[in-house]
C-alpha positions in Angstrom: 4.2 1.1 22.9 5.7 1.5 19.4 7.9 4.5 18.6 9.4 5.5 15.3 12.9 7.0 15.9 14.1 8.9 12.8 17.6 10.2 12.5 18.2 13.2 10.2 21.7 14.3 10.9 23.0 14.2 7.3 24.7 17.2 5.7 24.0 16.2 2.1 27.7 15.7 1.0 26.9 12.9 -1.3 23.8 14.7 -2.5 26.1 17.6 -3.4 23.7 20.0 -1.6 25.9 22.0 0.7 23.3 24.7 1.5 20.4 22.5 2.5 20.6 19.1 4.2 19.2 16.3 2.0 16.3 15.5 4.4 14.9 19.0 3.8 15.0 18.9 0.0 11.5 19.3 -1.4 9.7 16.7 -3.6 6.0 16.7 -4.4 5.5 19.9 -2.4 7.0 18.6 0.8 10.4 18.1 2.3 11.6 14.5 2.1 11.7 14.1 5.9 8.0 15.2 6.1 7.0 12.5 3.6 8.9 10.0 5.8 7.3 11.2 9.1 3.8 11.1 7.6 4.1 7.4 7.0 4.7 6.8 10.7 2.2 9.5 11.9 -0.5 7.9 9.8 0.2 4.3 10.8 -2.4 3.0 13.2 0.0 1.1 15.3 2.7 3.7 15.8 2.2 5.6 19.0 5.1 8.2 19.0 7.8 9.7 16.8 11.2 10.9 18.0 13.6 12.6 15.6 17.4 13.1 16.1 18.2 16.2 13.9 21.2 18.3 13.2 21.2 20.7 16.1 21.3 23.9 14.1 18.3 22.7 12.1 16.0 21.7 15.0 14.0 25.0 14.9 13.6 24.6 11.1 12.3 21.0 11.5 9.9 22.0 14.3 8.5 24.7 12.1 7.9 22.1 9.3 6.2 19.8 11.8 3.8 22.5 12.7 3.3 23.7 9.1 2.4 20.2 7.9 0.5 19.1 11.0 2.6 16.1 11.8 1.1 14.3 14.8 2.6 11.9 17.4 6.0 13.8 17.7 7.2 13.3 21.2 10.7 14.8 20.9 13.2 16.4 18.5 16.7 16.0 19.9 20.1 17.0 18.7 21.9 14.5 16.5 25.5 13.5 17.1 28.8 13.7 15.2 28.0 10.5 13.3 25.0 8.3 12.5 25.5 6.0 15.5 25.6 8.9 18.0 22.5 10.4 16.4 20.7 7.1 16.8 21.9 6.8 20.3 20.5 10.2 21.2 17.2 9.2 19.7 17.2 5.8 21.6 17.9 7.6 24.9 15.2 10.1 24.3 12.7 7.2 23.5 13.7 5.4 26.7 12.4 8.4 28.7 8.8 7.5 28.0 9.0 4.0 26.5 9.6 2.1 29.7 8.7 -1.5 29.0 11.3 -3.9 27.8 9.0 -5.3 25.1 8.1 -1.9 23.7 9.2 -1.6 20.1 11.4 1.1 18.5 11.5 1.4 14.7 14.8 3.0 13.7 14.7 4.7 10.3 16.6 7.1 8.2 14.7 10.4 7.7 15.2 10.1 4.0 12.9 7.0 3.3 9.9 8.8 1.8 8.7 5.7 -0.2 7.8 3.7 2.9 4.5 1.8 2.8 2.1 0.9 5.6 2.6 -2.8 4.9 6.4 -2.5 5.4 5.9 -0.8 8.7 3.3 -3.3 9.8 5.6 -6.2 8.7 8.5 -4.7 10.7 6.3 -4.4 13.8 5.0 -8.0 13.6 8.4 -9.5 12.9 9.9 -7.5 15.9 7.1 -8.8 18.1 8.0 -12.3 17.2 11.8 -12.2 17.0 12.8 -9.1 19.1 14.8 -7.8 16.0 13.6 -7.3 12.5 15.5 -5.9 9.5 13.9 -5.6 6.0 16.2 -6.7 3.2 16.1 -7.1 -0.5 18.1 -9.7 -2.4 21.1 -8.4 -4.3 20.4 -8.4 -8.1 24.0 -7.5 -9.0 27.2 -9.3 -9.0 29.4 -8.4 -6.0 33.2 -7.9 -6.0 35.5 -7.3 -3.1 38.3 -4.8 -3.2 40.4 -3.2 -0.4 41.8 -0.4 -2.6 39.1 0.3 -5.1 41.4 -0.5 -8.0 42.0 -4.2 -8.0 39.8 -7.1 -7.1 40.5 -10.7 -6.4 37.3 -11.9 -4.7 33.7 -12.1 -5.6 30.6 -13.1 -3.6 27.6 -15.3 -4.5 24.8 -12.8 -4.9 22.3 -15.4 -4.0 23.5 -15.1 -0.4 23.8 -11.3 -0.4 21.1 -8.9 0.9 20.7 -5.1 0.9 19.5 -3.8 4.3 16.7 -1.3 4.5 14.8 0.6 7.2 12.8 0.8 9.4 14.7 -1.7 11.5 12.7 -2.9 14.5 14.0 -3.8 18.0 12.5 -4.2 21.4 13.7 -1.5 23.8 15.4 -4.1 25.9 17.5 -5.3 23.0 18.5 -1.9 21.6 19.4 -0.5 25.0 21.6 -3.5 25.7 23.3 -3.1 22.3 24.0 0.5 22.8 25.4 0.0 26.3 27.6 -2.9 25.0 28.8 -0.8 22.1 30.1 2.0 24.3 31.5 -0.6 26.8 33.4 -2.4 24.0 34.5 0.7 22.2 32.3 0.1 19.1 31.7 3.8 18.3 30.6 4.1 14.7 28.8 1.0 13.3 27.2 1.6 9.9 23.7 0.6 11.1 21.9 -0.9 14.1 21.8 -4.3 12.4 25.6 -4.2 11.9 26.0 -3.2 15.5 24.2 -6.4 16.6 26.4 -8.4 14.3 29.6 -6.8 15.6 28.4 -7.7 19.1 28.2 -11.4 18.0 24.4 -11.4 17.8 22.1 -12.7 15.1 19.4 -10.5 13.7 16.1 -11.6 12.0 15.6 -10.4 8.4 12.5 -10.3 6.4 11.5 -9.3 2.8 11.6 -5.5 2.2 10.4 -3.5 -0.7 12.6 -2.5 -3.6 10.9 0.9 -4.0 11.8 1.8 -0.4 14.8 3.8 -1.5 17.1 5.8 0.8 17.6 9.2 -0.8 21.4 9.7 -0.6 22.7 10.8 -4.1 21.4 13.0 -6.9 20.5 9.8 -8.8 18.3 8.8 -5.9 16.6 12.2 -6.0 15.9 11.8 -9.7 14.3 8.3 -9.0 12.2 9.7 -6.2 10.9 12.6 -8.3 10.2 10.3 -11.2 8.1 8.1 -8.9 6.1 11.0 -7.5 5.4 12.3 -11.0 4.3 8.8 -12.1 2.0 8.5 -9.1 0.5 11.9 -9.9 0.1 10.9 -13.5 -1.8 7.8 -12.6 -4.1 9.8 -10.3 -4.8 12.4 -13.0 -5.4 9.7 -15.6 -8.0 8.0 -13.3 -9.8 11.3 -12.9 -9.8 11.9 -16.6 -11.4 8.4 -17.2 -13.9 9.0 -14.4 -15.1 12.3 -15.8 -14.7 11.4 -19.5 -12.1 14.1 -20.1 
């Protein structure tokens, strides 16, 4: 069984959207999280979807799921006080019906609306082979290290630096072990599941991601996303004009 576990507990602080969490902002006629969910709902190999959502927005999300006819949703569960706790709640909910150790969970932000079927397929296939699979893109910028944000005395070779993306794939056996170990060792707020494994002294398998697979976090990301949607619509309309000689 393959389950997509989306976490959507963000409050939109960096998006500067205090009244509406970023995952519910609308682009192209649909909330961002609905775009994200559709990619998994439409993928032929994904069997189920679990969402960890801000508790006071669960009814709102369930209404959206019904409105847009999203299939395969097994559960919508409350998120936690931070990203890791939200993921943990989603993992525990997934474990209620995904009982085999080699079942796969695809952990993804709810604000990845530019996912492709190929990326999801690649993640599944790499997880089947390596038990962990994290899409990455090479860093194209120079990287500097600073502890105070004012002065810097160290740089990194960008040829060895990678930007992590999602979905991140894990077998249920591996992710359940990692979460159990995290609580046992007092690792309570890792930035991502991949960083949790690294903190636990484990290696993760990485594979080539897609640069357009943006995480919508800031107002600049939202501008990029809307520009891409408008561009895709323009291409579609242009093809129709050529087809009908308009």
